[in-house]
C-alpha positions in Angstrom: -20.8 -9.6 22.1 -22.5 -12.0 19.8 -22.8 -14.4 22.9 -25.0 -11.8 24.8 -28.8 -12.0 24.5 -30.2 -8.7 23.2 -33.0 -8.9 25.7 -30.7 -9.3 28.7 -30.1 -6.4 31.1 -26.5 -6.1 30.4 -26.8 -5.9 26.7 -26.8 -2.1 26.7 -23.8 -2.0 28.9 -22.1 -4.4 26.5 -22.9 -2.3 23.5 -21.4 0.8 25.4 -18.4 -1.2 26.4 -17.8 -2.3 22.8 -18.2 1.3 21.5 -15.7 2.6 23.9 -13.3 -0.1 23.2 -13.7 0.6 19.4 -13.1 4.4 20.0 -10.0 3.7 22.1 -8.6 1.5 19.4 -9.3 4.2 16.8 -7.6 6.9 19.0 -4.4 4.7 19.4 -4.3 3.8 15.7 -4.6 7.6 14.9 -1.9 8.5 17.5 0.4 5.9 15.9 -0.5 7.2 12.5 0.2 10.8 13.4 3.4 9.8 15.0 4.6 8.1 11.7 3.6 10.9 9.6 5.5 13.4 12.0 8.7 11.0 11.5 8.1 11.1 7.7 7.8 14.9 7.6 11.0 15.4 9.8 13.0 13.1 7.6 11.8 14.9 4.5 12.4 18.3 6.1 16.1 16.9 7.1 16.7 15.7 3.4 15.6 19.2 2.0 17.8 21.1 4.4 20.8 18.9 3.4 20.1 19.4 -0.3 19.8 23.2 0.2 23.0 23.2 2.0 24.8 21.2 -0.6 23.3 23.6 -3.3 24.4 26.8 -1.3 27.8 25.4 -1.2 28.1 24.6 -4.8 26.7 28.1 -5.7 29.2 29.8 -3.3 32.0 27.7 -4.9 30.8 28.7 -8.4 30.7 32.4 -7.4 34.3 32.3 -6.2 35.7 31.1 -9.4 38.3 33.5 -11.0 36.8 35.8 -13.6 39.7 35.8 -16.1 41.5 32.6 -17.2 44.7 33.1 -18.9 46.1 30.5 -21.4 49.7 30.3 -20.6 51.6 28.1 -22.9 52.1 24.5 -21.8 49.1 24.6 -19.1 46.8 23.1 -21.7 
């Protein structure tokens, strides 16, 4: 673009082309960024679901413990 003379007939077309190229590059960058953010969000959701599942298992196991523990001689 710097080589095109501002007084030439094609200068306006060159400016428009440059703007379109710039806009397209921004769109592609934004699309790539959105995709990476979606991957990050999915990974976060998966890890949160895993943590919740492990927590639920621990709570269920703790709730199923015997209520009365008898100390029978020789056990401890």
